[in-house]
N, C-alpha and C positions, 0 to 999 in steps of 0.2 A: 183378222180384223173384220168387223162388220161393215157392210156397205150401208148407204143411206136408207135403202128400202128395208133392210133388216132392222135397223135402229128405229125407224118409224113404226114398223110392225110391233116391235117389242114395247114401244112407248104406248101405242094404241091399246095393247093388251092390258096395260096397267089401269086404264080408265074404268071406273066401276060401271056395272050394268044396272044402274039405278037412276031414278028421276033426278033431275037437277037443272041448274042454270049454268050456261057457259058464255064465254066472250071470245070474239075474234079480234085479233090485233093486226094492224098493218106493219110494214117493215120497220116503222119508227116506234112501234110499241103503243100507238094510239088505238083506243077501242073503236072498231068500225061496226060492230054488231054484238048485241046481247040476245041470247036465245034461251029457250027452255026445251026440255025433252023428257019423254018418259024413260028413255034409255040413253044416257050420255054416250056410252060406248058406240052404240049404233049410229047415233047422230054425228059424232065427230068422225067416225070411220067413213061415213058417207061423203064427207067433204074431200077425202083423199082417194076414193075409189070410183066416183062417178064424174061424168062431164057436167059442168054447171054452166048455165047461161048468165048467171048473175056475175057481173064483172068484179065485184068486191071479192068473191070467192076465188076467182082466177088469180 
C-alpha cells in the first residue's frame, strides 16, 4: 500500500509540463487563488516542496 507521499508524487507526475491556468481550493472547496504558469507541473510541485510565507498556501 502506498503512503501519502508516494500517492502525492504519483499525482504530481500526471500533471502536464505545459502552460496553463490552475486554481487553489481551501478545505471547503472554495477557490482561494487562480494562477497561471509556463509549466503547470513545476508550479504545482513547488507548492508541495518549498516552504512558503503566504498563509493561504500553508
